[in-house]
N, C-alpha and C positions, 0 to 999 in steps of 0.2 A: 504494500500500500504506500507507505511514506518513503522518504528519502533515507531515513535512518535517524538514530538518536544523536543529538548534538551534545557534546561534552562541554564542560566549563573550561575556559582558557586558564592557563596556569596563574595569571594575574588575579582572576576572579577567585580562584580557590584560595590563594594566599590572603586576599583581602577578607574573604569570608572567615577563614581560620583566625585572623587577627580580631575580627568582630566578635567571634565566639570565645576568644581568650582561652582556647584549649579545652572548652567544655561542650558537651552535646547540647544543641539548641532544642532538643526534644525533652530529655529527662534531666539534664544538668550534670551528667556523669563526666568525670575526667576522661578525655580522649587519649588512648594509647596509640603509639605508632602502629600502622597497619590495620587499625580498627576504625579508621575515619572514613565516612561516606559523605559525598557531596551530592545533594539531591535537589531536584527542581520543586519549588513550592507549587507552581502550576506545572503539571506534567508536560514534558516535551511533546507528547502525543496530542495534547489539548492546546498547543500553541505557546507553551512556556518558552521563553528565550533564555539563552545561557548568560544571564546578567547577574550582577551582585545582588540586586533586589530579589531575584528569583532563586537564589542559591541559599540552601540551608545546610548547616554542618550537623551531621547526626552520627551516633554510634551505630554499629551494625544492627543490634536488636531494634532500635527505634526506626531505622531505615526500612527494615523488613516489615515491621508493623505498619508503617505509613504506606508502604507500597501495597501490601496485601489488603488492608482494610480501607484505604482511601483511594489510591491512584487507580488500581486495577478495576474496581467497580465503576468509577467515574468514566474511565476510558471506554469500558464496555458499553455503558449507557450512551455515551456520545456516539459510538459506532452504530448502535441500534437505532438511535434517533436519525442519524444521517441516512442509514439504509432505508428506513421507513419513509423518509422525506423524498428520496429518489426512486422509491417504488421497488427497491431490491430486497425488501424484508418480507418474509413469509412466516406465518406462525407455524409452529411445529404441531400444535394440537388444534384440532378443528372443533368448534363448539357445535354440538348437535342442534340442528335446526337453523344454523347460520347459512349464509349463501354459499360458503365453501364446503358445506357438508353435502354428502351424497344423498342425504335424507331430506324430505320436504314435509312440513306439517301443513295440512290443508285446513280451511276454515271450519270444517265440521269436526276437527280434532284428530282425524286419521293421519297416519304417517306413511308416506310412500317414497319409493326411490325416485330420484330426479330423472 
């Protein structure tokens, strides 16, 4: 679909780390070397830019939590809405009696095949 994920430039990472003063901006834990994650506040897939305002410094557990509970559902919803808007979305389950159902309910209450 997209071009790919845009990473933060080295200068943005350095400025974000200075702003965080070596602590996780999620839980406040002291960040250890190799356990630092730079994440987009607004996900890249939703148009977030690789800028200092959109960069957040997190520990690995906070980054995993934010991604799993926040970013992934938001991105999936945006994709569903886009697909529905362009007519590319089809429901997996058909509601009985709906236009997409193979069954039709007549005015007298009987149900017949379409």
